[in-house]
N, CA, C, O and the ligand as a Tripos MOL2 file, in Angstrom:
@<TRIPOS>MOLECULE
protein
  273   271    69     0     0
PROTEIN
NO_CHARGES

@<TRIPOS>ATOM
      1 N           8.2120   -1.5310   14.8020 N.3       1 MET1
      2 CA          7.4890   -0.9470   13.6680 C.3       1 MET1
      3 C           8.4740   -0.5770   12.5680 C.2       1 MET1
      4 O           9.5220    0.0170   12.8200 O.2       1 MET1
      5 N           8.1120   -0.9440   11.3430 N.am      2 LYS2
      6 CA          8.9720   -0.6710   10.2050 C.3       2 LYS2
      7 C           8.2690    0.2260    9.2090 C.2       2 LYS2
      8 O           7.0410    0.3100    9.1970 O.2       2 LYS2
      9 N           9.0420    0.8940    8.3790 N.am      3 GLU3
     10 CA          8.4480    1.7140    7.3380 C.3       3 GLU3
     11 C           8.9900    1.3010    5.9940 C.2       3 GLU3
     12 O          10.1750    0.9970    5.8610 O.2       3 GLU3
     13 N           8.1190    1.2870    4.9860 N.am      4 MET4
     14 CA          8.6190    1.0690    3.6430 C.3       4 MET4
     15 C           7.7890    1.8670    2.6590 C.2       4 MET4
     16 O           6.6720    2.2890    2.9590 O.2       4 MET4
     17 N           8.3500    2.0660    1.4880 N.am      5 THR5
     18 CA          7.6340    2.7970    0.4480 C.3       5 THR5
     19 C           7.4240    1.8810   -0.7380 C.2       5 THR5
     20 O           8.3750    1.3260   -1.2900 O.2       5 THR5
     21 N           6.1620    1.7280   -1.1250 N.am      6 LEU6
     22 CA          5.8420    0.9530   -2.3150 C.3       6 LEU6
     23 C           5.7210    1.9150   -3.4930 C.2       6 LEU6
     24 O           5.1660    3.0070   -3.3630 O.2       6 LEU6
     25 N           6.2440    1.4960   -4.6370 N.am      7 ASP7
     26 CA          6.1150    2.2740   -5.8650 C.3       7 ASP7
     27 C           4.9570    1.7080   -6.6660 C.2       7 ASP7
     28 O           5.0810    0.6570   -7.2940 O.2       7 ASP7
     29 N           3.8320    2.4070   -6.6400 N.am      8 VAL8
     30 CA          2.6260    1.8670   -7.2640 C.3       8 VAL8
     31 C           2.3180    2.6350   -8.5460 C.2       8 VAL8
     32 O           2.3100    3.8660   -8.5570 O.2       8 VAL8
     33 N           2.0660    1.8960   -9.6260 N.am      9 THR9
     34 CA          1.6740    2.5600  -10.8690 C.3       9 THR9
     35 C           0.2190    2.2530  -11.1860 C.2       9 THR9
     36 O          -0.2860    1.1790  -10.8570 O.2       9 THR9
     37 N          -0.4490    3.2020  -11.8270 N.am     10 GLY10
     38 CA         -1.8230    2.9970  -12.2590 C.3      10 GLY10
     39 C          -2.8520    3.7360  -11.4220 C.2      10 GLY10
     40 O          -4.0430    3.7010  -11.7320 O.2      10 GLY10
     41 N          -2.4040    4.4090  -10.3570 N.am     11 MET11
     42 CA         -3.3580    5.1760   -9.5540 C.3      11 MET11
     43 C          -3.5630    6.5450  -10.2000 C.2      11 MET11
     44 O          -2.6040    7.2690  -10.4680 O.2      11 MET11
     45 N          -4.8250    6.8890  -10.4450 N.am     12 THR12
     46 CA         -5.0800    8.1420  -11.1470 C.3      12 THR12
     47 C          -5.9870    9.1040  -10.3970 C.2      12 THR12
     48 O          -5.9780   10.3010  -10.6840 O.2      12 THR12
     49 N          -6.7570    8.6190   -9.4580 N.am     13 CYS13
     50 CA         -7.7210    9.5220   -8.8200 C.3      13 CYS13
     51 C          -7.9430    9.1500   -7.3560 C.2      13 CYS13
     52 O          -7.3220    8.2260   -6.8320 O.2      13 CYS13
     53 N          -8.8290    9.8810   -6.7190 N.am     14 GLY14
     54 CA         -9.0930    9.6450   -5.3030 C.3      14 GLY14
     55 C          -9.6300    8.2510   -5.0230 C.2      14 GLY14
     56 O          -9.4020    7.6810   -3.9560 O.2      14 GLY14
     57 N         -10.3480    7.7130   -6.0040 N.am     15 HIS15
     58 CA        -10.8810    6.3620   -5.8220 C.3      15 HIS15
     59 C          -9.7420    5.3480   -5.7620 C.2      15 HIS15
     60 O          -9.7400    4.4530   -4.9160 O.2      15 HIS15
     61 N          -8.7790    5.4940   -6.6620 N.am     16 CYS16
     62 CA         -7.6120    4.6070   -6.6670 C.3      16 CYS16
     63 C          -6.9030    4.7120   -5.3190 C.2      16 CYS16
     64 O          -6.5130    3.7150   -4.7120 O.2      16 CYS16
     65 N          -6.7530    5.9450   -4.8810 N.am     17 LYS17
     66 CA         -6.0650    6.1940   -3.6220 C.3      17 LYS17
     67 C          -6.7610    5.4560   -2.4790 C.2      17 LYS17
     68 O          -6.1060    4.7970   -1.6710 O.2      17 LYS17
     69 N          -8.0870    5.5690   -2.4130 N.am     18 SER18
     70 CA         -8.7600    4.9070   -1.2930 C.3      18 SER18
     71 C          -8.7820    3.3960   -1.4400 C.2      18 SER18
     72 O          -8.7760    2.6850   -0.4350 O.2      18 SER18
     73 N          -8.8080    2.8800   -2.6830 N.am     19 SER19
     74 CA         -8.7340    1.4230   -2.8550 C.3      19 SER19
     75 C          -7.4270    0.8810   -2.2980 C.2      19 SER19
     76 O          -7.4040   -0.1070   -1.5650 O.2      19 SER19
     77 N          -6.3360    1.5540   -2.6640 N.am     20 VAL20
     78 CA         -5.0200    1.0980   -2.2240 C.3      20 VAL20
     79 C          -4.8740    1.2470   -0.7070 C.2      20 VAL20
     80 O          -4.4010    0.3420   -0.0190 O.2      20 VAL20
     81 N          -5.2870    2.3920   -0.2140 N.am     21 GLU21
     82 CA         -5.2240    2.6270    1.2300 C.3      21 GLU21
     83 C          -6.0290    1.5810    1.9920 C.2      21 GLU21
     84 O          -5.5600    0.9950    2.9680 O.2      21 GLU21
     85 N          -7.2670    1.3630    1.5120 N.am     22 GLY22
     86 CA         -8.1650    0.4260    2.1840 C.3      22 GLY22
     87 C          -7.6080   -0.9850    2.1950 C.2      22 GLY22
     88 O          -7.6590   -1.6760    3.2130 O.2      22 GLY22
     89 N          -7.0710   -1.4140    1.0460 N.am     23 ALA23
     90 CA         -6.5530   -2.7750    0.9410 C.3      23 ALA23
     91 C          -5.3880   -2.9850    1.9030 C.2      23 ALA23
     92 O          -5.2610   -4.0450    2.5150 O.2      23 ALA23
     93 N          -4.5470   -1.9750    2.0280 N.am     24 LEU24
     94 CA         -3.3900   -2.1090    2.9160 C.3      24 LEU24
     95 C          -3.7970   -2.0510    4.3830 C.2      24 LEU24
     96 O          -3.2880   -2.8070    5.2100 O.2      24 LEU24
     97 N          -4.7190   -1.1470    4.6950 N.am     25 LYS25
     98 CA         -5.1260   -1.0050    6.0870 C.3      25 LYS25
     99 C          -5.8750   -2.2180    6.6070 C.2      25 LYS25
    100 O          -5.9160   -2.4730    7.8100 O.2      25 LYS25
    101 N          -6.4680   -2.9630    5.6800 N.am     26 GLU26
    102 CA         -7.1790   -4.1870    6.0680 C.3      26 GLU26
    103 C          -6.2340   -5.2690    6.5720 C.2      26 GLU26
    104 O          -6.6420   -6.1610    7.3160 O.2      26 GLU26
    105 N          -4.9810   -5.1870    6.1690 N.am     27 LEU27
    106 CA         -4.0210   -6.2110    6.5740 C.3      27 LEU27
    107 C          -3.6740   -6.0430    8.0520 C.2      27 LEU27
    108 O          -3.4130   -4.9390    8.5290 O.2      27 LEU27
    109 N          -3.6810   -7.1520    8.7470 N.am     28 ASP28
    110 CA         -3.3050   -7.1280   10.1520 C.3      28 ASP28
    111 C          -1.8230   -6.7680   10.2490 C.2      28 ASP28
    112 O          -0.9880   -7.4110    9.6120 O.2      28 ASP28
    113 N          -1.4960   -5.7700   11.0220 N.am     29 GLY29
    114 CA         -0.0990   -5.3900   11.1850 C.3      29 GLY29
    115 C           0.2430   -4.0760   10.5060 C.2      29 GLY29
    116 O           1.2790   -3.4760   10.7930 O.2      29 GLY29
    117 N          -0.6270   -3.6260    9.6040 N.am     30 VAL30
    118 CA         -0.3890   -2.3440    8.9470 C.3      30 VAL30
    119 C          -1.0040   -1.2450    9.8020 C.2      30 VAL30
    120 O          -2.2000   -1.2820   10.0910 O.2      30 VAL30
    121 N          -0.1950   -0.2610   10.2100 N.am     31 SER31
    122 CA         -0.7360    0.7520   11.1120 C.3      31 SER31
    123 C          -0.9610    2.0950   10.4430 C.2      31 SER31
    124 O          -1.8060    2.8710   10.8880 O.2      31 SER31
    125 N          -0.2230    2.3820    9.3850 N.am     32 ASN32
    126 CA         -0.4470    3.6570    8.7130 C.3      32 ASN32
    127 C          -0.1170    3.5650    7.2260 C.2      32 ASN32
    128 O           0.8580    2.9280    6.8290 O.2      32 ASN32
    129 N          -0.9500    4.2120    6.4120 N.am     33 VAL33
    130 CA         -0.7380    4.2100    4.9670 C.3      33 VAL33
    131 C          -0.8530    5.6390    4.4660 C.2      33 VAL33
    132 O          -1.8090    6.3450    4.7860 O.2      33 VAL33
    133 N           0.1260    6.0590    3.6800 N.am     34 ASP34
    134 CA          0.0910    7.4050    3.1300 C.3      34 ASP34
    135 C           0.3390    7.3300    1.6170 C.2      34 ASP34
    136 O           1.4420    7.0140    1.1700 O.2      34 ASP34
    137 N          -0.7090    7.6290    0.8420 N.am     35 VAL35
    138 CA         -0.6100    7.5140   -0.6140 C.3      35 VAL35
    139 C          -0.3630    8.8790   -1.2280 C.2      35 VAL35
    140 O          -1.0900    9.8330   -0.9510 O.2      35 VAL35
    141 N           0.6580    8.9710   -2.0570 N.am     36 ASN36
    142 CA          0.8810   10.1880   -2.8310 C.3      36 ASN36
    143 C           0.5250    9.8950   -4.2910 C.2      36 ASN36
    144 O           1.2490    9.1910   -4.9950 O.2      36 ASN36
    145 N          -0.6070   10.4530   -4.7260 N.am     37 LEU37
    146 CA         -1.1060   10.1690   -6.0790 C.3      37 LEU37
    147 C          -0.1590   10.6710   -7.1620 C.2      37 LEU37
    148 O          -0.0050   10.0220   -8.1960 O.2      37 LEU37
    149 N           0.4700   11.8100   -6.9390 N.am     38 ASP38
    150 CA          1.3270   12.4080   -7.9590 C.3      38 ASP38
    151 C           2.5640   11.5660   -8.2520 C.2      38 ASP38
    152 O           2.9840   11.4390   -9.4020 O.2      38 ASP38
    153 N           3.1330   11.0010   -7.2120 N.am     39 THR39
    154 CA          4.3690   10.2460   -7.3920 C.3      39 THR39
    155 C           4.1420    8.7460   -7.4450 C.2      39 THR39
    156 O           5.0100    8.0070   -7.9110 O.2      39 THR39
    157 N           2.9920    8.2820   -6.9750 N.am     40 GLY40
    158 CA          2.7380    6.8480   -6.9080 C.3      40 GLY40
    159 C           3.4090    6.1950   -5.7120 C.2      40 GLY40
    160 O           3.4040    4.9720   -5.5780 O.2      40 GLY40
    161 N           3.9820    7.0130   -4.8500 N.am     41 LYS41
    162 CA          4.6490    6.4590   -3.6600 C.3      41 LYS41
    163 C           3.6330    6.2080   -2.5550 C.2      41 LYS41
    164 O           2.8030    7.0610   -2.2400 O.2      41 LYS41
    165 N           3.7190    5.0410   -1.9900 N.am     42 VAL42
    166 CA          2.8300    4.6880   -0.8830 C.3      42 VAL42
    167 C           3.6850    4.3460    0.3290 C.2      42 VAL42
    168 O           4.3560    3.3140    0.3550 O.2      42 VAL42
    169 N           3.6570    5.2110    1.3220 N.am     43 ASP43
    170 CA          4.4210    4.9720    2.5500 C.3      43 ASP43
    171 C           3.5840    4.1440    3.5070 C.2      43 ASP43
    172 O           2.4340    4.4710    3.7970 O.2      43 ASP43
    173 N           4.1760    3.0800    3.9860 N.am     44 VAL44
    174 CA          3.4540    2.1800    4.8760 C.3      44 VAL44
    175 C           4.2430    1.9940    6.1650 C.2      44 VAL44
    176 O           5.4530    1.7710    6.1390 O.2      44 VAL44
    177 N           3.5490    2.0880    7.2810 N.am     45 LYS45
    178 CA          4.1380    1.7250    8.5670 C.3      45 LYS45
    179 C           3.5170    0.4040    8.9660 C.2      45 LYS45
    180 O           2.2970    0.2440    8.9430 O.2      45 LYS45
    181 N           4.3670   -0.5410    9.3320 N.am     46 TYR46
    182 CA          3.8140   -1.8630    9.6100 C.3      46 TYR46
    183 C           4.6630   -2.6170   10.6200 C.2      46 TYR46
    184 O           5.8140   -2.2800   10.8970 O.2      46 TYR46
    185 N           4.0330   -3.6550   11.1520 N.am     47 ASP47
    186 CA          4.7090   -4.5220   12.1080 C.3      47 ASP47
    187 C           5.2260   -5.7350   11.3450 C.2      47 ASP47
    188 O           4.4490   -6.5750   10.8900 O.2      47 ASP47
    189 N           6.5300   -5.8150   11.2120 N.am     48 GLU48
    190 CA          7.1080   -6.8710   10.3800 C.3      48 GLU48
    191 C           6.8580   -8.2710   10.9360 C.2      48 GLU48
    192 O           7.0070   -9.2610   10.2200 O.2      48 GLU48
    193 N           6.4780   -8.3530   12.2110 N.am     49 ALA49
    194 CA          6.1640   -9.6560   12.7980 C.3      49 ALA49
    195 C           4.7960  -10.1480   12.3290 C.2      49 ALA49
    196 O           4.4980  -11.3400   12.4010 O.2      49 ALA49
    197 N           3.9770   -9.2280   11.8530 N.am     50 LYS50
    198 CA          2.6080   -9.5980   11.4900 C.3      50 LYS50
    199 C           2.3460   -9.6170    9.9940 C.2      50 LYS50
    200 O           1.4990  -10.3720    9.5160 O.2      50 LYS50
    201 N           3.0660   -8.7950    9.2620 N.am     51 VAL51
    202 CA          2.7600   -8.6990    7.8320 C.3      51 VAL51
    203 C           4.0550   -8.5550    7.0380 C.2      51 VAL51
    204 O           4.9820   -7.8630    7.4580 O.2      51 VAL51
    205 N           4.1030   -9.2200    5.8800 N.am     52 SER52
    206 CA          5.3190   -9.1760    5.0700 C.3      52 SER52
    207 C           5.1660   -8.1730    3.9380 C.2      52 SER52
    208 O           4.0550   -7.7890    3.5730 O.2      52 SER52
    209 N           6.2940   -7.7590    3.3930 N.am     53 ALA53
    210 CA          6.2800   -6.8460    2.2490 C.3      53 ALA53
    211 C           5.5490   -7.4930    1.0770 C.2      53 ALA53
    212 O           4.8420   -6.8180    0.3290 O.2      53 ALA53
    213 N           5.7210   -8.7940    0.9250 N.am     54 ASP54
    214 CA          5.0440   -9.5030   -0.1690 C.3      54 ASP54
    215 C           3.5320   -9.4440   -0.0240 C.2      54 ASP54
    216 O           2.8140   -9.2520   -1.0050 O.2      54 ASP54
    217 N           3.0530   -9.6100    1.2010 N.am     55 ALA55
    218 CA          1.6100   -9.5700    1.4400 C.3      55 ALA55
    219 C           1.0550   -8.1940    1.0910 C.2      55 ALA55
    220 O          -0.0500   -8.0810    0.5590 O.2      55 ALA55
    221 N           1.8200   -7.1540    1.3910 N.am     56 MET56
    222 CA          1.3630   -5.7980    1.0900 C.3      56 MET56
    223 C           1.3550   -5.5680   -0.4170 C.2      56 MET56
    224 O           0.4270   -4.9710   -0.9630 O.2      56 MET56
    225 N           2.3850   -6.0450   -1.0670 N.am     57 ARG57
    226 CA          2.4690   -5.9390   -2.5240 C.3      57 ARG57
    227 C           1.2640   -6.6280   -3.1740 C.2      57 ARG57
    228 O           0.6200   -6.0870   -4.0720 O.2      57 ARG57
    229 N           0.9870   -7.8390   -2.6860 N.am     58 GLU58
    230 CA         -0.1360   -8.5970   -3.2350 C.3      58 GLU58
    231 C          -1.4650   -7.8830   -3.0290 C.2      58 GLU58
    232 O          -2.3130   -7.8650   -3.9210 O.2      58 GLU58
    233 N          -1.6400   -7.2970   -1.8520 N.am     59 ALA59
    234 CA         -2.8950   -6.6050   -1.5530 C.3      59 ALA59
    235 C          -3.1200   -5.4710   -2.5480 C.2      59 ALA59
    236 O          -4.2470   -5.2370   -2.9850 O.2      59 ALA59
    237 N          -2.0410   -4.7640   -2.9050 N.am     60 VAL60
    238 CA         -2.1580   -3.6640   -3.8560 C.3      60 VAL60
    239 C          -2.4240   -4.2120   -5.2600 C.2      60 VAL60
    240 O          -3.2510   -3.6760   -5.9980 O.2      60 VAL60
    241 N          -1.7210   -5.2740   -5.6140 N.am     61 GLU61
    242 CA         -1.8980   -5.8640   -6.9440 C.3      61 GLU61
    243 C          -3.3050   -6.4270   -7.1150 C.2      61 GLU61
    244 O          -3.8700   -6.3800   -8.2080 O.2      61 GLU61
    245 N          -3.8670   -6.9590   -6.0320 N.am     62 ASP62
    246 CA         -5.2380   -7.4860   -6.0740 C.3      62 ASP62
    247 C          -6.2440   -6.3910   -6.4140 C.2      62 ASP62
    248 O          -7.3240   -6.6750   -6.9330 O.2      62 ASP62
    249 N          -5.8960   -5.1590   -6.1260 N.am     63 GLN63
    250 CA         -6.7890   -4.0440   -6.4520 C.3      63 GLN63
    251 C          -6.6230   -3.6150   -7.9070 C.2      63 GLN63
    252 O          -7.3610   -2.7570   -8.3910 O.2      63 GLN63
    253 N          -5.6670   -4.2040   -8.5970 N.am     64 GLY64
    254 CA         -5.4950   -3.9060  -10.0200 C.3      64 GLY64
    255 C          -4.3800   -2.9380  -10.3300 C.2      64 GLY64
    256 O          -4.3220   -2.3920  -11.4320 O.2      64 GLY64
    257 N          -3.4950   -2.7150   -9.3830 N.am     65 TYR65
    258 CA         -2.3740   -1.7990   -9.6190 C.3      65 TYR65
    259 C          -1.0660   -2.5640   -9.6140 C.2      65 TYR65
    260 O          -0.9650   -3.6480   -9.0400 O.2      65 TYR65
    261 N          -0.0780   -1.9920  -10.2540 N.am     66 ASP66
    262 CA          1.2200   -2.6430  -10.3050 C.3      66 ASP66
    263 C           2.1580   -2.0460   -9.2710 C.2      66 ASP66
    264 O           2.1680   -0.8390   -9.0320 O.2      66 ASP66
    265 N           2.9460   -2.9240   -8.6660 N.am     67 VAL67
    266 CA          3.9410   -2.4780   -7.7000 C.3      67 VAL67
    267 C           5.3230   -2.7610   -8.2670 C.2      67 VAL67
    268 O           5.6300   -3.8920   -8.6430 O.2      67 VAL67
    269 N           6.1550   -1.7250   -8.3250 N.am     68 ALA68
    270 CA          7.4930   -1.8890   -8.9100 C.3      68 ALA68
    271 C           8.3820   -2.6900   -7.9640 C.2      68 ALA68
    272 O           9.5480   -2.9370   -8.2730 O.2      68 ALA68
    273 CU         -8.8870    6.1210   -9.8650 Cu       69 CU69
@<TRIPOS>BOND
     1     1     2 1
     2     2     3 1
     3     3     4 2
     4     3     5 am
     5     5     6 1
     6     6     7 1
     7     7     8 2
     8     7     9 am
     9     9    10 1
    10    10    11 1
    11    11    12 2
    12    11    13 am
    13    13    14 1
    14    14    15 1
    15    15    16 2
    16    15    17 am
    17    17    18 1
    18    18    19 1
    19    19    20 2
    20    19    21 am
    21    21    22 1
    22    22    23 1
    23    23    24 2
    24    23    25 am
    25    25    26 1
    26    26    27 1
    27    27    28 2
    28    27    29 am
    29    29    30 1
    30    30    31 1
    31    31    32 2
    32    31    33 am
    33    33    34 1
    34    34    35 1
    35    35    36 2
    36    35    37 am
    37    37    38 1
    38    38    39 1
    39    39    40 2
    40    39    41 am
    41    41    42 1
    42    42    43 1
    43    43    44 2
    44    43    45 am
    45    45    46 1
    46    46    47 1
    47    47    48 2
    48    47    49 am
    49    49    50 1
    50    50    51 1
    51    51    52 2
    52    51    53 am
    53    53    54 1
    54    54    55 1
    55    55    56 2
    56    55    57 am
    57    57    58 1
    58    58    59 1
    59    59    60 2
    60    59    61 am
    61    61    62 1
    62    62    63 1
    63    63    64 2
    64    63    65 am
    65    65    66 1
    66    66    67 1
    67    67    68 2
    68    67    69 am
    69    69    70 1
    70    70    71 1
    71    71    72 2
    72    71    73 am
    73    73    74 1
    74    74    75 1
    75    75    76 2
    76    75    77 am
    77    77    78 1
    78    78    79 1
    79    79    80 2
    80    79    81 am
    81    81    82 1
    82    82    83 1
    83    83    84 2
    84    83    85 am
    85    85    86 1
    86    86    87 1
    87    87    88 2
    88    87    89 am
    89    89    90 1
    90    90    91 1
    91    91    92 2
    92    91    93 am
    93    93    94 1
    94    94    95 1
    95    95    96 2
    96    95    97 am
    97    97    98 1
    98    98    99 1
    99    99   100 2
   100    99   101 am
   101   101   102 1
   102   102   103 1
   103   103   104 2
   104   103   105 am
   105   105   106 1
   106   106   107 1
   107   107   108 2
   108   107   109 am
   109   109   110 1
   110   110   111 1
   111   111   112 2
   112   111   113 am
   113   113   114 1
   114   114   115 1
   115   115   116 2
   116   115   117 am
   117   117   118 1
   118   118   119 1
   119   119   120 2
   120   119   121 am
   121   121   122 1
   122   122   123 1
   123   123   124 2
   124   123   125 am
   125   125   126 1
   126   126   127 1
   127   127   128 2
   128   127   129 am
   129   129   130 1
   130   130   131 1
   131   131   132 2
   132   131   133 am
   133   133   134 1
   134   134   135 1
   135   135   136 2
   136   135   137 am
   137   137   138 1
   138   138   139 1
   139   139   140 2
   140   139   141 am
   141   141   142 1
   142   142   143 1
   143   143   144 2
   144   143   145 am
   145   145   146 1
   146   146   147 1
   147   147   148 2
   148   147   149 am
   149   149   150 1
   150   150   151 1
   151   151   152 2
   152   151   153 am
   153   153   154 1
   154   154   155 1
   155   155   156 2
   156   155   157 am
   157   157   158 1
   158   158   159 1
   159   159   160 2
   160   159   161 am
   161   161   162 1
   162   162   163 1
   163   163   164 2
   164   163   165 am
   165   165   166 1
   166   166   167 1
   167   167   168 2
   168   167   169 am
   169   169   170 1
   170   170   171 1
   171   171   172 2
   172   171   173 am
   173   173   174 1
   174   174   175 1
   175   175   176 2
   176   175   177 am
   177   177   178 1
   178   178   179 1
   179   179   180 2
   180   179   181 am
   181   181   182 1
   182   182   183 1
   183   183   184 2
   184   183   185 am
   185   185   186 1
   186   186   187 1
   187   187   188 2
   188   187   189 am
   189   189   190 1
   190   190   191 1
   191   191   192 2
   192   191   193 am
   193   193   194 1
   194   194   195 1
   195   195   196 2
   196   195   197 am
   197   197   198 1
   198   198   199 1
   199   199   200 2
   200   199   201 am
   201   201   202 1
   202   202   203 1
   203   203   204 2
   204   203   205 am
   205   205   206 1
   206   206   207 1
   207   207   208 2
   208   207   209 am
   209   209   210 1
   210   210   211 1
   211   211   212 2
   212   211   213 am
   213   213   214 1
   214   214   215 1
   215   215   216 2
   216   215   217 am
   217   217   218 1
   218   218   219 1
   219   219   220 2
   220   219   221 am
   221   221   222 1
   222   222   223 1
   223   223   224 2
   224   223   225 am
   225   225   226 1
   226   226   227 1
   227   227   228 2
   228   227   229 am
   229   229   230 1
   230   230   231 1
   231   231   232 2
   232   231   233 am
   233   233   234 1
   234   234   235 1
   235   235   236 2
   236   235   237 am
   237   237   238 1
   238   238   239 1
   239   239   240 2
   240   239   241 am
   241   241   242 1
   242   242   243 1
   243   243   244 2
   244   243   245 am
   245   245   246 1
   246   246   247 1
   247   247   248 2
   248   247   249 am
   249   249   250 1
   250   250   251 1
   251   251   252 2
   252   251   253 am
   253   253   254 1
   254   254   255 1
   255   255   256 2
   256   255   257 am
   257   257   258 1
   258   258   259 1
   259   259   260 2
   260   259   261 am
   261   261   262 1
   262   262   263 1
   263   263   264 2
   264   263   265 am
   265   265   266 1
   266   266   267 1
   267   267   268 2
   268   267   269 am
   269   269   270 1
   270   270   271 1
   271   271   272 2
@<TRIPOS>SUBSTRUCTURE
     1 MET1         2 RESIDUE 1 A MET
     2 LYS2         6 RESIDUE 1 A LYS
     3 GLU3        10 RESIDUE 1 A GLU
     4 MET4        14 RESIDUE 1 A MET
     5 THR5        18 RESIDUE 1 A THR
     6 LEU6        22 RESIDUE 1 A LEU
     7 ASP7        26 RESIDUE 1 A ASP
     8 VAL8        30 RESIDUE 1 A VAL
     9 THR9        34 RESIDUE 1 A THR
    10 GLY10       38 RESIDUE 1 A GLY
    11 MET11       42 RESIDUE 1 A MET
    12 THR12       46 RESIDUE 1 A THR
    13 CYS13       50 RESIDUE 1 A CYS
    14 GLY14       54 RESIDUE 1 A GLY
    15 HIS15       58 RESIDUE 1 A HIS
    16 CYS16       62 RESIDUE 1 A CYS
    17 LYS17       66 RESIDUE 1 A LYS
    18 SER18       70 RESIDUE 1 A SER
    19 SER19       74 RESIDUE 1 A SER
    20 VAL20       78 RESIDUE 1 A VAL
    21 GLU21       82 RESIDUE 1 A GLU
    22 GLY22       86 RESIDUE 1 A GLY
    23 ALA23       90 RESIDUE 1 A ALA
    24 LEU24       94 RESIDUE 1 A LEU
    25 LYS25       98 RESIDUE 1 A LYS
    26 GLU26      102 RESIDUE 1 A GLU
    27 LEU27      106 RESIDUE 1 A LEU
    28 ASP28      110 RESIDUE 1 A ASP
    29 GLY29      114 RESIDUE 1 A GLY
    30 VAL30      118 RESIDUE 1 A VAL
    31 SER31      122 RESIDUE 1 A SER
    32 ASN32      126 RESIDUE 1 A ASN
    33 VAL33      130 RESIDUE 1 A VAL
    34 ASP34      134 RESIDUE 1 A ASP
    35 VAL35      138 RESIDUE 1 A VAL
    36 ASN36      142 RESIDUE 1 A ASN
    37 LEU37      146 RESIDUE 1 A LEU
    38 ASP38      150 RESIDUE 1 A ASP
    39 THR39      154 RESIDUE 1 A THR
    40 GLY40      158 RESIDUE 1 A GLY
    41 LYS41      162 RESIDUE 1 A LYS
    42 VAL42      166 RESIDUE 1 A VAL
    43 ASP43      170 RESIDUE 1 A ASP
    44 VAL44      174 RESIDUE 1 A VAL
    45 LYS45      178 RESIDUE 1 A LYS
    46 TYR46      182 RESIDUE 1 A TYR
    47 ASP47      186 RESIDUE 1 A ASP
    48 GLU48      190 RESIDUE 1 A GLU
    49 ALA49      194 RESIDUE 1 A ALA
    50 LYS50      198 RESIDUE 1 A LYS
    51 VAL51      202 RESIDUE 1 A VAL
    52 SER52      206 RESIDUE 1 A SER
    53 ALA53      210 RESIDUE 1 A ALA
    54 ASP54      214 RESIDUE 1 A ASP
    55 ALA55      218 RESIDUE 1 A ALA
    56 MET56      222 RESIDUE 1 A MET
    57 ARG57      226 RESIDUE 1 A ARG
    58 GLU58      230 RESIDUE 1 A GLU
    59 ALA59      234 RESIDUE 1 A ALA
    60 VAL60      238 RESIDUE 1 A VAL
    61 GLU61      242 RESIDUE 1 A GLU
    62 ASP62      246 RESIDUE 1 A ASP
    63 GLN63      250 RESIDUE 1 A GLN
    64 GLY64      254 RESIDUE 1 A GLY
    65 TYR65      258 RESIDUE 1 A TYR
    66 ASP66      262 RESIDUE 1 A ASP
    67 VAL67      266 RESIDUE 1 A VAL
    68 ALA68      270 RESIDUE 1 A ALA
    69 CU69       273 GROUP 0 **** ****
């Protein structure tokens, strides 16, 4: 299990938070998502054998947010 932090911009409210959380949790291999709205930091625990950092980035971008 690996951990990484995504820097997400454009999240402003609880709805944004749940969109991002939901999109990441839907990915096979992602086991935990922790979104901090104030900082835009999204901590993700994931299985690197099942999901790549790029796939997670894309999932967030598909929701309309930017990942640094
Ligand atoms: Cu929002």
